[in-house]
matplotlib code that plots the C-alpha trace (Angstrom):
import matplotlib.pyplot as plt

x = [-7.2, -4.1, -1.3, -0.1, 3.3, 4.8, 7.5, 9.3, 11.8, 14.6, 17.3, 20.1, 22.5, 20.9, 18.8, 16.5, 15.2, 12.7, 9.0, 6.7, 4.5, 7.5, 8.4, 4.8, 4.7, 8.1, 6.7, 3.5, 4.5, 5.2, 8.4, 11.0, 12.8, 16.1, 19.3, 21.8, 20.6, 23.5, 22.5, 18.8, 19.5, 21.3, 18.2, 15.8, 18.0, 18.1, 14.3, 14.0, 12.2, 12.4, 11.2, 12.3, 14.4, 15.0, 17.6, 16.3, 18.9, 19.7, 21.5, 18.5, 15.7, 14.0, 13.9, 13.2, 10.3, 8.5, 9.0, 7.8, 4.8, 3.7, 3.9, 1.8, -0.8, -0.9, -1.8, 1.5, 2.2, 5.7, 7.8, 10.6, 13.5, 16.8, 20.1, 19.3, 16.5, 13.5, 13.3, 12.9, 14.8, 18.1, 17.6, 15.7, 12.0, 10.3, 10.0, 8.1, 5.9, 5.1, 4.3, 2.2, 0.2, -0.5, -1.8, -4.1, -2.0, -2.2, 1.1, 1.5, 4.1, 5.6, 7.5, 10.6, 14.3, 15.6, 19.1, 18.0, 15.2, 17.5, 20.2, 18.0, 16.3, 19.7, 21.2, 20.0, 19.0, 15.6, 13.2, 10.1, 11.0, 13.9, 14.9, 16.6, 18.8, 20.2, 23.7, 25.2, 26.8, 30.1, 31.6, 33.2, 32.0, 28.4, 28.4, 29.5, 27.0, 24.3, 25.4, 25.4, 21.7, 20.7, 22.9, 19.9, 17.7, 16.0, 15.3, 17.7, 19.6, 20.2, 22.6, 24.2, 27.8, 30.3, 33.4, 35.6, 34.1, 32.8, 35.8, 35.7, 32.0, 32.1, 34.8, 32.6, 29.7, 31.9, 33.3, 29.9, 27.4, 29.7, 30.7, 27.2, 26.1, 26.1, 25.7, 27.5, 26.2, 28.2, 27.3, 23.8, 22.4, 25.7, 28.3, 30.5, 27.8, 29.0, 27.4, 29.7, 28.1, 29.4, 30.5, 31.4, 35.0, 35.2, 33.7, 36.0, 39.0, 38.0, 37.5, 40.5, 42.8, 41.7, 43.1, 40.9, 37.3, 34.7, 31.0, 28.2, 27.7, 24.6, 25.2, 22.6, 23.4, 21.8, 19.5, 20.0, 18.6, 18.9, 22.2, 23.8, 22.2, 23.6, 27.1, 26.9, 26.0, 28.9, 31.3, 30.3, 30.5, 34.0, 35.2, 33.8, 35.8, 39.0, 38.4, 38.0, 41.2, 43.0, 43.6, 43.8, 41.2, 43.6, 44.6, 41.0, 39.9, 42.8, 41.7, 38.0, 38.7, 40.8, 38.4, 35.3, 36.9, 35.6, 37.0, 39.0, 37.1, 33.8, 35.1, 36.7, 33.4, 31.8, 34.9, 34.7, 31.3, 32.4, 35.6, 33.8, 31.7]
y = [72.1, 70.4, 72.3, 71.7, 70.4, 72.2, 70.5, 73.6, 73.5, 76.0, 77.1, 74.7, 77.6, 80.7, 82.5, 83.9, 80.3, 80.3, 80.6, 83.4, 80.7, 79.3, 82.8, 83.3, 80.0, 80.6, 84.0, 82.5, 79.3, 79.1, 77.2, 76.2, 72.9, 72.9, 70.9, 73.7, 77.0, 78.9, 78.0, 78.6, 81.9, 83.1, 82.5, 84.0, 87.0, 87.7, 87.9, 89.6, 86.7, 86.2, 82.9, 80.5, 77.6, 74.1, 71.7, 68.6, 66.4, 62.8, 62.4, 63.5, 62.8, 60.0, 61.9, 65.3, 63.9, 62.9, 66.3, 68.1, 65.8, 66.9, 70.5, 69.8, 68.0, 71.1, 73.3, 74.7, 75.1, 73.8, 74.1, 71.7, 72.9, 71.3, 73.1, 73.0, 71.6, 69.5, 67.9, 64.2, 63.8, 62.4, 64.6, 64.2, 64.6, 61.3, 60.1, 63.1, 63.1, 59.4, 60.1, 63.2, 61.3, 58.5, 61.1, 62.7, 65.9, 67.6, 67.5, 70.2, 70.2, 73.6, 72.5, 74.1, 73.4, 69.9, 69.1, 65.7, 67.3, 70.2, 67.9, 65.6, 68.5, 69.7, 66.3, 65.7, 62.2, 60.6, 62.2, 60.2, 58.0, 58.1, 56.7, 58.6, 56.4, 59.2, 58.6, 55.2, 53.2, 54.5, 51.0, 50.1, 46.5, 47.4, 50.1, 47.7, 45.1, 47.7, 48.8, 45.2, 45.0, 47.9, 47.1, 46.4, 49.1, 50.6, 54.1, 57.1, 56.9, 59.8, 59.7, 62.2, 62.1, 64.1, 65.6, 63.2, 60.1, 61.2, 59.9, 56.6, 56.2, 57.2, 54.6, 51.9, 53.0, 52.9, 49.5, 47.9, 49.7, 50.4, 53.5, 55.1, 58.6, 60.7, 64.2, 65.3, 68.5, 70.4, 73.4, 73.7, 77.3, 78.6, 80.9, 78.1, 75.8, 73.2, 70.5, 67.9, 65.8, 62.9, 59.3, 58.3, 57.7, 61.3, 62.8, 60.8, 61.9, 65.5, 65.3, 63.1, 65.8, 68.3, 68.8, 68.7, 68.7, 70.9, 71.1, 68.6, 66.4, 65.0, 62.2, 61.4, 58.1, 56.6, 53.7, 50.2, 49.8, 47.7, 49.3, 48.5, 45.0, 44.5, 45.5, 42.9, 40.3, 41.5, 41.1, 37.5, 36.9, 38.2, 36.3, 33.1, 33.7, 34.3, 31.3, 29.1, 30.5, 29.2, 32.5, 32.5, 34.2, 37.0, 37.6, 37.4, 40.0, 42.3, 42.0, 42.6, 45.5, 47.2, 46.4, 47.7, 50.3, 48.5, 48.4, 45.2, 44.4, 44.4, 42.2, 39.9, 39.3, 38.2, 36.1, 34.1, 32.9, 32.3, 30.4, 28.3, 26.6]
z = [-9.0, -10.4, -12.2, -15.7, -16.8, -19.9, -21.9, -23.4, -26.2, -26.0, -28.5, -29.3, -29.9, -31.3, -28.7, -31.4, -32.1, -29.2, -30.0, -28.7, -27.1, -25.2, -23.9, -22.7, -20.9, -19.2, -18.0, -16.6, -14.9, -11.2, -11.5, -14.2, -13.8, -15.7, -16.2, -15.4, -13.8, -15.3, -18.9, -18.3, -16.5, -19.6, -21.7, -19.2, -18.6, -22.4, -22.5, -19.1, -17.4, -13.7, -12.3, -9.6, -10.9, -9.7, -10.9, -12.7, -14.5, -15.1, -11.7, -9.6, -12.0, -10.0, -6.7, -8.2, -10.4, -7.3, -5.7, -8.8, -9.0, -5.5, -6.6, -9.7, -7.6, -5.3, -8.3, -9.4, -13.1, -14.0, -17.1, -17.9, -20.1, -21.0, -21.7, -25.4, -27.5, -26.5, -23.0, -23.1, -26.4, -25.1, -22.1, -18.7, -18.8, -19.6, -16.0, -14.8, -17.9, -17.2, -13.5, -14.3, -16.9, -14.4, -11.9, -14.5, -14.7, -18.1, -20.0, -22.7, -25.5, -26.4, -29.5, -31.0, -31.8, -31.9, -33.2, -34.7, -36.8, -37.8, -38.9, -41.0, -42.7, -44.1, -44.7, -48.3, -47.3, -47.3, -44.8, -45.7, -42.7, -40.3, -36.9, -34.1, -31.8, -29.6, -28.2, -29.1, -26.3, -25.0, -24.8, -28.2, -27.8, -27.1, -29.8, -32.4, -31.3, -31.6, -35.0, -36.2, -35.0, -37.2, -40.2, -42.4, -41.0, -44.0, -42.6, -42.4, -39.1, -36.8, -33.8, -31.5, -30.5, -28.4, -30.0, -28.0, -29.5, -32.9, -34.9, -33.1, -33.6, -37.3, -37.9, -36.3, -38.4, -41.6, -40.6, -39.9, -42.0, -44.9, -46.9, -47.0, -47.7, -44.6, -43.3, -40.1, -38.5, -35.9, -33.8, -35.4, -35.3, -33.7, -35.2, -36.4, -37.7, -40.2, -42.2, -43.9, -46.6, -48.7, -48.2, -44.7, -45.8, -47.1, -44.0, -41.8, -43.8, -43.4, -39.6, -39.0, -40.5, -37.9, -34.5, -31.4, -32.4, -30.6, -30.4, -30.3, -33.4, -35.1, -37.6, -40.3, -42.1, -45.2, -44.5, -45.9, -49.4, -52.6, -53.8, -50.4, -50.5, -54.0, -52.8, -50.0, -52.7, -54.9, -51.9, -51.5, -55.2, -55.5, -52.4, -53.9, -57.1, -55.2, -53.1, -56.2, -57.5, -54.4, -52.6, -48.9, -46.8, -46.1, -49.7, -50.9, -48.3, -49.5, -53.1, -52.5, -50.2, -52.9, -55.8, -54.0, -51.8, -48.8, -45.3, -44.7, -41.5, -43.3, -46.1, -43.5, -41.7, -45.0, -45.9, -42.6, -43.8, -47.4, -46.5, -43.9, -46.5]

ax = plt.figure().add_subplot(projection="3d")
ax.plot(x, y, z, "-o")
ax.set_aspect("equal")
plt.show()
């Protein structure tokens, strides 16, 4: 008889945020596959659970998935956990789930904490529909290209970012998507949890005034809608007026940026099209 694969969500900071069902499953399985044994041992020790652990992370995922699959086919029940949150959501897990499904092994979700859902729930932005994009590309060029591709995405946008790149990423979002409403969550469920809400420009100003930033960040950004669309139209309209008045592209961009409190780079991109005609 084949074993079962359990996808177990674990706390993203506060150890009390684990479900009773998750604790039961972790006690009953034959093996727990985890990203970092030190992190998982802390959780298991807190709840007096003793189980064999094996490392399963992004660097050994392909090879380890095949090893775990053999154990599952031999009848072993295995739980996958990540360091925090739900495995497979911007964490290892999908490869083994895919292989197990192909082999007819039952895959069971043990739901629980997820930073993306936690952040959007306290954002104050629309939750009727939203899209989670995980971590944006590390390369500035690729990140900007990706943001351009979702500039008119109508749903609320959720992304993860590290403390080392959060300022740079938010600046790119501001430059390309505009000064939208946003909610930036840091250290969710932990002692120093913080949620900054407001215009992107306001949040950026707050974070930029601080020293070294710490903790993982989840950014929730307002989707593209009619008001933003109207702003784009207004930018073109004002640029055309200044063009007709004889202003240079550079001066027109300066005036529009000041009038509409818009980043010069955003106004410049529109101006290139306006002044080309």
